[in-house]
C-alpha positions in Angstrom: 87.5 -22.9 155.3 87.8 -20.1 152.8 87.2 -22.5 150.0 84.1 -23.9 151.7 82.6 -20.6 152.3 83.5 -19.6 148.6 81.8 -22.7 147.4 78.7 -22.1 149.6 78.1 -18.6 148.4 78.7 -19.6 144.7 76.0 -22.3 145.3 73.5 -20.1 146.9 74.0 -17.6 144.4 73.5 -20.2 141.5 70.4 -21.7 143.1 68.7 -18.3 143.9 69.6 -16.3 140.8 66.5 -17.5 138.9 64.3 -16.0 141.8 65.6 -12.6 141.2 63.2 -12.1 138.3 60.2 -13.6 140.2 57.9 -10.7 139.5 57.7 -7.8 137.0 58.5 -4.3 137.6 62.2 -4.3 137.8 62.8 -1.9 134.9 63.8 -4.6 132.5 60.7 -4.2 130.2 61.1 -0.6 129.4 64.3 1.4 129.2 62.8 4.5 130.7 60.6 3.1 133.4 59.5 6.0 135.6 58.3 3.5 138.2 61.4 1.6 138.6 62.6 3.4 141.9 59.2 3.5 143.2 58.7 -0.2 142.7 61.7 -0.9 145.0 60.6 1.7 147.6 56.9 0.6 147.7 57.0 -3.2 147.3 57.5 -5.1 150.5 59.7 -7.6 149.2 62.2 -5.1 148.4 61.6 -2.6 151.1 61.5 -4.9 154.1 65.0 -6.1 153.8 66.4 -2.7 153.2 64.5 -1.3 156.3 65.8 -4.2 158.4 69.3 -3.5 157.4 68.8 0.1 158.1 67.3 -0.7 161.7 70.1 -3.1 162.4 72.9 -0.5 161.4 71.0 2.1 163.4 71.0 0.0 166.5 74.6 -0.9 166.0 75.6 2.8 165.8 73.6 4.0 168.7 74.7 1.1 170.9 78.3 1.7 170.1 77.8 5.4 171.1 75.9 4.3 174.3 78.7 1.9 175.2 81.3 4.6 174.7 79.4 7.2 176.9 78.9 4.5 179.7 82.8 3.5 179.5 83.8 7.4 179.6 81.6 8.0 182.6 82.8 5.0 184.4 86.5 6.3 183.8 85.5 9.6 185.0 84.1 8.2 188.3 87.2 6.1 188.8 89.5 8.9 188.1 87.6 11.3 190.5 87.8 8.5 193.2 91.5 8.1 192.7 92.0 11.8 193.0 90.0 12.0 196.2 92.0 9.0 197.7 95.2 11.1 197.0 94.0 14.1 199.0 
């Protein structure tokens, strides 16, 4: 299975590597390109995947915190009910 995944990733990389330089502005024309970083932040082709990854990470982190709070509240209710039963 690992060999298959490695072969698949290698094939995808080989096929898509020519598309990496599909448009100019990646800082390879001029050594000191002042618009290099600005290009990555303003072009939707580059910005949207980064923004999507950021949103997914944000949702994952907030979801985990929400679930942890929910579990803590449920445990607190269960413990308080057990204490009341003992009285």
